[in-house]
Structures are given as C-alpha cells and as structure tokens.
mmCIF file as gemmi writes it, N, C-alpha and C atoms, coordinates in Angstrom:
data_model
loop_
_atom_site.group_PDB
_atom_site.id
_atom_site.type_symbol
_atom_site.label_atom_id
_atom_site.label_alt_id
_atom_site.label_comp_id
_atom_site.label_asym_id
_atom_site.label_entity_id
_atom_site.label_seq_id
_atom_site.pdbx_PDB_ins_code
_atom_site.Cartn_x
_atom_site.Cartn_y
_atom_site.Cartn_z
_atom_site.occupancy
_atom_site.B_iso_or_equiv
_atom_site.pdbx_formal_charge
_atom_site.auth_seq_id
_atom_site.auth_asym_id
_atom_site.pdbx_PDB_model_num
ATOM 1 N N . UNK Axp A 1 ? -67.494 32.057 70.302 1 0 ? 1 A 1
ATOM 2 C CA . UNK Axp A 1 ? -68.552 33.015 70.579 1 0 ? 1 A 1
ATOM 3 C C . UNK Axp A 1 ? -68.961 33.75 69.306 1 0 ? 1 A 1
ATOM 4 N N . UNK Axp A 2 ? -67.983 34.032 68.454 1 0 ? 2 A 1
ATOM 5 C CA . UNK Axp A 2 ? -68.27 34.731 67.205 1 0 ? 2 A 1
ATOM 6 C C . UNK Axp A 2 ? -69.234 33.923 66.333 1 0 ? 2 A 1
ATOM 7 N N . UNK Axp A 3 ? -69.045 32.606 66.331 1 0 ? 3 A 1
ATOM 8 C CA . UNK Axp A 3 ? -69.911 31.732 65.541 1 0 ? 3 A 1
ATOM 9 C C . UNK Axp A 3 ? -71.35 31.765 66.056 1 0 ? 3 A 1
ATOM 10 N N . UNK Axp A 4 ? -71.507 31.745 67.376 1 0 ? 4 A 1
ATOM 11 C CA . UNK Axp A 4 ? -72.844 31.804 67.972 1 0 ? 4 A 1
ATOM 12 C C . UNK Axp A 4 ? -73.506 33.144 67.673 1 0 ? 4 A 1
ATOM 13 N N . UNK Axp A 5 ? -72.723 34.225 67.731 1 0 ? 5 A 1
ATOM 14 C CA . UNK Axp A 5 ? -73.268 35.55 67.438 1 0 ? 5 A 1
ATOM 15 C C . UNK Axp A 5 ? -73.698 35.638 65.974 1 0 ? 5 A 1
ATOM 16 N N . UNK Axp A 6 ? -72.93 35.048 65.085 1 0 ? 6 A 1
ATOM 17 C CA . UNK Axp A 6 ? -73.284 35.046 63.657 1 0 ? 6 A 1
ATOM 18 C C . UNK Axp A 6 ? -74.571 34.26 63.438 1 0 ? 6 A 1
ATOM 19 N N . UNK Axp A 7 ? -74.74 33.128 64.144 1 0 ? 7 A 1
ATOM 20 C CA . UNK Axp A 7 ? -75.979 32.348 64.02 1 0 ? 7 A 1
ATOM 21 C C . UNK Axp A 7 ? -77.172 33.108 64.583 1 0 ? 7 A 1
ATOM 22 N N . UNK Axp A 8 ? -76.95 33.812 65.691 1 0 ? 8 A 1
ATOM 23 C CA . UNK Axp A 8 ? -78.018 34.631 66.273 1 0 ? 8 A 1
ATOM 24 C C . UNK Axp A 8 ? -78.417 35.749 65.316 1 0 ? 8 A 1
ATOM 25 N N . UNK Axp A 9 ? -77.435 36.384 64.701 1 0 ? 9 A 1
ATOM 26 C CA . UNK Axp A 9 ? -77.726 37.45 63.733 1 0 ? 9 A 1
ATOM 27 C C . UNK Axp A 9 ? -78.529 36.9 62.566 1 0 ? 9 A 1
ATOM 28 N N . UNK Axp A 10 ? -78.151 35.734 62.055 1 0 ? 10 A 1
ATOM 29 C CA . UNK Axp A 10 ? -78.876 35.128 60.937 1 0 ? 10 A 1
ATOM 30 C C . UNK Axp A 10 ? -80.303 34.768 61.326 1 0 ? 10 A 1
ATOM 31 N N . UNK Axp A 11 ? -80.476 34.198 62.508 1 0 ? 11 A 1
ATOM 32 C CA . UNK Axp A 11 ? -81.813 33.835 62.971 1 0 ? 11 A 1
ATOM 33 C C . UNK Axp A 11 ? -82.685 35.073 63.159 1 0 ? 11 A 1
ATOM 34 N N . UNK Axp A 12 ? -82.111 36.136 63.69 1 0 ? 12 A 1
ATOM 35 C CA . UNK Axp A 12 ? -82.846 37.387 63.875 1 0 ? 12 A 1
ATOM 36 C C . UNK Axp A 12 ? -83.242 37.976 62.527 1 0 ? 12 A 1
ATOM 37 N N . UNK Axp A 13 ? -82.324 37.962 61.586 1 0 ? 13 A 1
ATOM 38 C CA . UNK Axp A 13 ? -82.593 38.465 60.238 1 0 ? 13 A 1
ATOM 39 C C . UNK Axp A 13 ? -83.758 37.696 59.599 1 0 ? 13 A 1
ATOM 40 N N . UNK Axp A 14 ? -83.732 36.38 59.731 1 0 ? 14 A 1
ATOM 41 C CA . UNK Axp A 14 ? -84.789 35.542 59.154 1 0 ? 14 A 1
ATOM 42 C C . UNK Axp A 14 ? -86.129 35.756 59.843 1 0 ? 14 A 1
ATOM 43 N N . UNK Axp A 15 ? -86.114 35.901 61.156 1 0 ? 15 A 1
ATOM 44 C CA . UNK Axp A 15 ? -87.352 36.127 61.906 1 0 ? 15 A 1
ATOM 45 C C . UNK Axp A 15 ? -87.994 37.459 61.527 1 0 ? 15 A 1
ATOM 46 N N . UNK Axp A 16 ? -87.198 38.516 61.475 1 0 ? 16 A 1
ATOM 47 C CA . UNK Axp A 16 ? -87.718 39.84 61.105 1 0 ? 16 A 1
ATOM 48 C C . UNK Axp A 16 ? -88.251 39.808 59.673 1 0 ? 16 A 1
ATOM 49 N N . UNK Axp A 17 ? -87.524 39.173 58.775 1 0 ? 17 A 1
ATOM 50 C CA . UNK Axp A 17 ? -87.977 39.078 57.377 1 0 ? 17 A 1
ATOM 51 C C . UNK Axp A 17 ? -89.286 38.301 57.292 1 0 ? 17 A 1
ATOM 52 N N . UNK Axp A 18 ? -89.415 37.223 58.049 1 0 ? 18 A 1
ATOM 53 C CA . UNK Axp A 18 ? -90.644 36.441 58.033 1 0 ? 18 A 1
ATOM 54 C C . UNK Axp A 18 ? -91.826 37.272 58.518 1 0 ? 18 A 1
ATOM 55 N N . UNK Axp A 19 ? -91.634 37.974 59.614 1 0 ? 19 A 1
ATOM 56 C CA . UNK Axp A 19 ? -92.708 38.806 60.169 1 0 ? 19 A 1
ATOM 57 C C . UNK Axp A 19 ? -93.141 39.864 59.162 1 0 ? 19 A 1
ATOM 58 N N . UNK Axp A 20 ? -92.188 40.506 58.519 1 0 ? 20 A 1
ATOM 59 C CA . UNK Axp A 20 ? -92.517 41.561 57.565 1 0 ? 20 A 1
ATOM 60 C C . UNK Axp A 20 ? -93.098 41.011 56.257 1 0 ? 20 A 1
ATOM 61 N N . UNK Axp A 21 ? -92.527 39.941 55.732 1 0 ? 21 A 1
ATOM 62 C CA . UNK Axp A 21 ? -92.965 39.406 54.439 1 0 ? 21 A 1
ATOM 63 C C . UNK Axp A 21 ? -94.286 38.667 54.506 1 0 ? 21 A 1
ATOM 64 N N . UNK Axp A 22 ? -94.63 38.125 55.667 1 0 ? 22 A 1
ATOM 65 C CA . UNK Axp A 22 ? -95.857 37.352 55.8 1 0 ? 22 A 1
ATOM 66 C C . UNK Axp A 22 ? -96.954 38.11 56.542 1 0 ? 22 A 1
ATOM 67 N N . UNK Axp A 23 ? -96.748 39.392 56.69 1 0 ? 23 A 1
ATOM 68 C CA . UNK Axp A 23 ? -97.74 40.266 57.309 1 0 ? 23 A 1
ATOM 69 C C . UNK Axp A 23 ? -98.249 39.699 58.639 1 0 ? 23 A 1
ATOM 70 N N . UNK Axp A 24 ? -97.317 39.478 59.553 1 0 ? 24 A 1
ATOM 71 C CA . UNK Axp A 24 ? -97.649 38.96 60.884 1 0 ? 24 A 1
ATOM 72 C C . UNK Axp A 24 ? -98.097 40.128 61.76 1 0 ? 24 A 1
ATOM 73 N N . UNK Axp A 25 ? -99.274 39.961 62.383 1 0 ? 25 A 1
ATOM 74 C CA . UNK Axp A 25 ? -99.832 40.995 63.245 1 0 ? 25 A 1
ATOM 75 C C . UNK Axp A 25 ? -100.124 40.401 64.612 1 0 ? 25 A 1
ATOM 76 N N . UNK Axp A 26 ? -100.269 41.249 65.599 1 0 ? 26 A 1
ATOM 77 C CA . UNK Axp A 26 ? -100.538 40.74 66.936 1 0 ? 26 A 1
ATOM 78 C C . UNK Axp A 26 ? -101.906 41.143 67.483 1 0 ? 26 A 1
ATOM 79 N N . UNK Axp A 27 ? -102.714 41.837 66.719 1 0 ? 27 A 1
ATOM 80 C CA . UNK Axp A 27 ? -104.041 42.246 67.184 1 0 ? 27 A 1
ATOM 81 C C . UNK Axp A 27 ? -105.066 42.102 66.058 1 0 ? 27 A 1
ATOM 82 N N . UNK Axp A 28 ? -106.286 41.842 66.447 1 0 ? 28 A 1
ATOM 83 C CA . UNK Axp A 28 ? -107.418 41.811 65.526 1 0 ? 28 A 1
ATOM 84 C C . UNK Axp A 28 ? -108.514 42.707 66.084 1 0 ? 28 A 1
ATOM 85 N N . UNK Axp A 29 ? -109.181 43.403 65.191 1 0 ? 29 A 1
ATOM 86 C CA . UNK Axp A 29 ? -110.325 44.223 65.593 1 0 ? 29 A 1
ATOM 87 C C . UNK Axp A 29 ? -111.529 43.769 64.77 1 0 ? 29 A 1
ATOM 88 N N . UNK Axp A 30 ? -112.632 43.576 65.446 1 0 ? 30 A 1
ATOM 89 C CA . UNK Axp A 30 ? -113.867 43.167 64.776 1 0 ? 30 A 1
ATOM 90 C C . UNK Axp A 30 ? -114.493 44.391 64.13 1 0 ? 30 A 1
ATOM 91 N N . UNK Axp A 31 ? -114.626 44.358 62.819 1 0 ? 31 A 1
ATOM 92 C CA . UNK Axp A 31 ? -115.195 45.494 62.09 1 0 ? 31 A 1
ATOM 93 C C . UNK Axp A 31 ? -116.717 45.545 62.203 1 0 ? 31 A 1
ATOM 94 N N . UNK Axp A 32 ? -117.323 44.505 62.735 1 0 ? 32 A 1
ATOM 95 C CA . UNK Axp A 32 ? -118.764 44.496 62.944 1 0 ? 32 A 1
ATOM 96 C C . UNK Axp A 32 ? -119.555 43.95 61.774 1 0 ? 32 A 1
ATOM 97 N N . UNK Axp A 33 ? -118.904 43.655 60.673 1 0 ? 33 A 1
ATOM 98 C CA . UNK Axp A 33 ? -119.621 43.149 59.496 1 0 ? 33 A 1
ATOM 99 C C . UNK Axp A 33 ? -119.129 41.758 59.126 1 0 ? 33 A 1
ATOM 100 N N . UNK Axp A 34 ? -118.548 41.059 60.085 1 0 ? 34 A 1
ATOM 101 C CA . UNK Axp A 34 ? -118.034 39.723 59.826 1 0 ? 34 A 1
ATOM 102 C C . UNK Axp A 34 ? -116.588 39.72 59.363 1 0 ? 34 A 1
ATOM 103 N N . UNK Axp A 35 ? -116.002 40.888 59.241 1 0 ? 35 A 1
ATOM 104 C CA . UNK Axp A 35 ? -114.604 40.987 58.826 1 0 ? 35 A 1
ATOM 105 C C . UNK Axp A 35 ? -113.749 41.421 60.014 1 0 ? 35 A 1
ATOM 106 N N . UNK Axp A 36 ? -112.481 41.152 59.915 1 0 ? 36 A 1
ATOM 107 C CA . UNK Axp A 36 ? -111.547 41.544 60.956 1 0 ? 36 A 1
ATOM 108 C C . UNK Axp A 36 ? -110.436 42.396 60.364 1 0 ? 36 A 1
ATOM 109 N N . UNK Axp A 37 ? -110.02 43.374 61.127 1 0 ? 37 A 1
ATOM 110 C CA . UNK Axp A 37 ? -108.905 44.224 60.731 1 0 ? 37 A 1
ATOM 111 C C . UNK Axp A 37 ? -107.721 43.835 61.6 1 0 ? 37 A 1
ATOM 112 N N . UNK Axp A 38 ? -106.657 43.361 60.968 1 0 ? 38 A 1
ATOM 113 C CA . UNK Axp A 38 ? -105.468 42.977 61.735 1 0 ? 38 A 1
ATOM 114 C C . UNK Axp A 38 ? -104.453 44.107 61.698 1 0 ? 38 A 1
ATOM 115 N N . UNK Axp A 39 ? -103.725 44.254 62.799 1 0 ? 39 A 1
ATOM 116 C CA . UNK Axp A 39 ? -102.736 45.323 62.88 1 0 ? 39 A 1
ATOM 117 C C . UNK Axp A 39 ? -101.675 44.982 63.915 1 0 ? 39 A 1
ATOM 118 N N . UNK Axp A 40 ? -100.615 45.76 63.908 1 0 ? 40 A 1
ATOM 119 C CA . UNK Axp A 40 ? -99.542 45.598 64.884 1 0 ? 40 A 1
ATOM 120 C C . UNK Axp A 40 ? -99.663 46.687 65.933 1 0 ? 40 A 1
ATOM 121 N N . UNK Axp A 41 ? -99.528 46.296 67.179 1 0 ? 41 A 1
ATOM 122 C CA . UNK Axp A 41 ? -99.553 47.276 68.26 1 0 ? 41 A 1
ATOM 123 C C . UNK Axp A 41 ? -98.234 48.049 68.27 1 0 ? 41 A 1
ATOM 124 N N . UNK Axp A 42 ? -98.245 49.164 68.964 1 0 ? 42 A 1
ATOM 125 C CA . UNK Axp A 42 ? -97.018 49.958 69.088 1 0 ? 42 A 1
ATOM 126 C C . UNK Axp A 42 ? -95.911 49.143 69.755 1 0 ? 42 A 1
ATOM 127 N N . UNK Axp A 43 ? -96.284 48.319 70.719 1 0 ? 43 A 1
ATOM 128 C CA . UNK Axp A 43 ? -95.294 47.491 71.418 1 0 ? 43 A 1
ATOM 129 C C . UNK Axp A 43 ? -94.644 46.492 70.466 1 0 ? 43 A 1
ATOM 130 N N . UNK Axp A 44 ? -95.445 45.883 69.593 1 0 ? 44 A 1
ATOM 131 C CA . UNK Axp A 44 ? -94.914 44.919 68.619 1 0 ? 44 A 1
ATOM 132 C C . UNK Axp A 44 ? -93.99 45.624 67.635 1 0 ? 44 A 1
ATOM 133 N N . UNK Axp A 45 ? -94.4 46.792 67.156 1 0 ? 45 A 1
ATOM 134 C CA . UNK Axp A 45 ? -93.559 47.573 66.245 1 0 ? 45 A 1
ATOM 135 C C . UNK Axp A 45 ? -92.251 47.972 66.926 1 0 ? 45 A 1
ATOM 136 N N . UNK Axp A 46 ? -92.321 48.308 68.207 1 0 ? 46 A 1
ATOM 137 C CA . UNK Axp A 46 ? -91.119 48.689 68.946 1 0 ? 46 A 1
ATOM 138 C C . UNK Axp A 46 ? -90.152 47.511 69.074 1 0 ? 46 A 1
ATOM 139 N N . UNK Axp A 47 ? -90.689 46.331 69.302 1 0 ? 47 A 1
ATOM 140 C CA . UNK Axp A 47 ? -89.84 45.137 69.395 1 0 ? 47 A 1
ATOM 141 C C . UNK Axp A 47 ? -89.163 44.864 68.054 1 0 ? 47 A 1
ATOM 142 N N . UNK Axp A 48 ? -89.901 44.989 66.958 1 0 ? 48 A 1
ATOM 143 C CA . UNK Axp A 48 ? -89.31 44.795 65.631 1 0 ? 48 A 1
ATOM 144 C C . UNK Axp A 48 ? -88.221 45.823 65.362 1 0 ? 48 A 1
ATOM 145 N N . UNK Axp A 49 ? -88.481 47.061 65.706 1 0 ? 49 A 1
ATOM 146 C CA . UNK Axp A 49 ? -87.481 48.119 65.5 1 0 ? 49 A 1
ATOM 147 C C . UNK Axp A 49 ? -86.239 47.858 66.344 1 0 ? 49 A 1
ATOM 148 N N . UNK Axp A 50 ? -86.421 47.399 67.578 1 0 ? 50 A 1
ATOM 149 C CA . UNK Axp A 50 ? -85.283 47.1 68.445 1 0 ? 50 A 1
ATOM 150 C C . UNK Axp A 50 ? -84.472 45.929 67.895 1 0 ? 50 A 1
ATOM 151 N N . UNK Axp A 51 ? -85.154 44.92 67.373 1 0 ? 51 A 1
ATOM 152 C CA . UNK Axp A 51 ? -84.45 43.775 66.783 1 0 ? 51 A 1
ATOM 153 C C . UNK Axp A 51 ? -83.637 44.21 65.569 1 0 ? 51 A 1
ATOM 154 N N . UNK Axp A 52 ? -84.22 45.073 64.736 1 0 ? 52 A 1
ATOM 155 C CA . UNK Axp A 52 ? -83.499 45.571 63.561 1 0 ? 52 A 1
ATOM 156 C C . UNK Axp A 52 ? -82.281 46.395 63.965 1 0 ? 52 A 1
ATOM 157 N N . UNK Axp A 53 ? -82.435 47.236 64.98 1 0 ? 53 A 1
ATOM 158 C CA . UNK Axp A 53 ? -81.329 48.067 65.44 1 0 ? 53 A 1
ATOM 159 C C . UNK Axp A 53 ? -80.213 47.214 66.038 1 0 ? 53 A 1
ATOM 160 N N . UNK Axp A 54 ? -80.584 46.221 66.844 1 0 ? 54 A 1
ATOM 161 C CA . UNK Axp A 54 ? -79.582 45.336 67.445 1 0 ? 54 A 1
ATOM 162 C C . UNK Axp A 54 ? -78.867 44.533 66.376 1 0 ? 54 A 1
ATOM 163 N N . UNK Axp A 55 ? -79.603 44.087 65.371 1 0 ? 55 A 1
ATOM 164 C CA . UNK Axp A 55 ? -79.002 43.342 64.269 1 0 ? 55 A 1
ATOM 165 C C . UNK Axp A 55 ? -78.019 44.205 63.511 1 0 ? 55 A 1
ATOM 166 N N . UNK Axp A 56 ? -78.387 45.446 63.268 1 0 ? 56 A 1
ATOM 167 C CA . UNK Axp A 56 ? -77.495 46.365 62.563 1 0 ? 56 A 1
ATOM 168 C C . UNK Axp A 56 ? -76.202 46.581 63.345 1 0 ? 56 A 1
ATOM 169 N N . UNK Axp A 57 ? -76.317 46.751 64.661 1 0 ? 57 A 1
ATOM 170 C CA . UNK Axp A 57 ? -75.141 46.914 65.509 1 0 ? 57 A 1
ATOM 171 C C . UNK Axp A 57 ? -74.265 45.663 65.485 1 0 ? 57 A 1
ATOM 172 N N . UNK Axp A 58 ? -74.903 44.497 65.56 1 0 ? 58 A 1
ATOM 173 C CA . UNK Axp A 58 ? -74.143 43.25 65.56 1 0 ? 58 A 1
ATOM 174 C C . UNK Axp A 58 ? -73.419 43.05 64.233 1 0 ? 58 A 1
ATOM 175 N N . UNK Axp A 59 ? -74.084 43.389 63.143 1 0 ? 59 A 1
ATOM 176 C CA . UNK Axp A 59 ? -73.459 43.249 61.824 1 0 ? 59 A 1
ATOM 177 C C . UNK Axp A 59 ? -72.278 44.191 61.661 1 0 ? 59 A 1
ATOM 178 N N . UNK Axp A 60 ? -72.329 45.353 62.307 1 0 ? 60 A 1
ATOM 179 C CA . UNK Axp A 60 ? -71.215 46.293 62.251 1 0 ? 60 A 1
ATOM 180 C C . UNK Axp A 60 ? -70 45.752 62.995 1 0 ? 60 A 1
ATOM 181 N N . UNK Axp A 61 ? -70.244 45.043 64.084 1 0 ? 61 A 1
ATOM 182 C CA . UNK Axp A 61 ? -69.168 44.488 64.898 1 0 ? 61 A 1
ATOM 183 C C . UNK Axp A 61 ? -68.643 43.174 64.311 1 0 ? 61 A 1
ATOM 184 N N . UNK Axp A 62 ? -69.542 42.414 63.701 1 0 ? 62 A 1
ATOM 185 C CA . UNK Axp A 62 ? -69.193 41.109 63.135 1 0 ? 62 A 1
ATOM 186 C C . UNK Axp A 62 ? -69.379 41.132 61.615 1 0 ? 62 A 1
ATOM 187 N N . UNK Axp A 63 ? -68.441 41.675 60.871 1 0 ? 63 A 1
ATOM 188 C CA . UNK Axp A 63 ? -68.589 41.682 59.417 1 0 ? 63 A 1
ATOM 189 C C . UNK Axp A 63 ? -68.787 40.258 58.89 1 0 ? 63 A 1
ATOM 190 N N . UNK Axp A 64 ? -69.703 40.135 57.959 1 0 ? 64 A 1
ATOM 191 C CA . UNK Axp A 64 ? -69.997 38.829 57.394 1 0 ? 64 A 1
ATOM 192 C C . UNK Axp A 64 ? -70.971 38.004 58.22 1 0 ? 64 A 1
ATOM 193 N N . UNK Axp A 65 ? -71.496 38.601 59.28 1 0 ? 65 A 1
ATOM 194 C CA . UNK Axp A 65 ? -72.446 37.869 60.137 1 0 ? 65 A 1
ATOM 195 C C . UNK Axp A 65 ? -73.783 37.726 59.452 1 0 ? 65 A 1
C-alpha cells in the first residue's frame, strides 16, 4: 500500500506542476475584440489547493514519497 501511495503522491505532484507551469485554465471569456481572456474559476483553484494540501499531508506521513 505504501508503494501505491508513493506513486499517487508522485502523480499528484506532477499533475499540479503541469497545471501551474503550463498555465492551464478552465474558463474563457470573449473580450469582444477577437481575443479571449482565460482564467481559473474559484472551484478549479479550490481543487488545486485541496490537491496540494492532501499531497503535503501524504508526504508528511510517507517520507520520501
């Protein structure tokens, strides 16, 4: 089980890093001039924050995860 938890922690770490480093957004707004403004909704930000918090807790329980 420890091995699976370590793999889950690594996958979560990589997913969060990808979302943050590649500027992944979940909404687009039409600016009216042919351009779009992309942004993250509060719900998306909350999910990212929850994933980071859960990862931090898991890393505390599983050193080296």
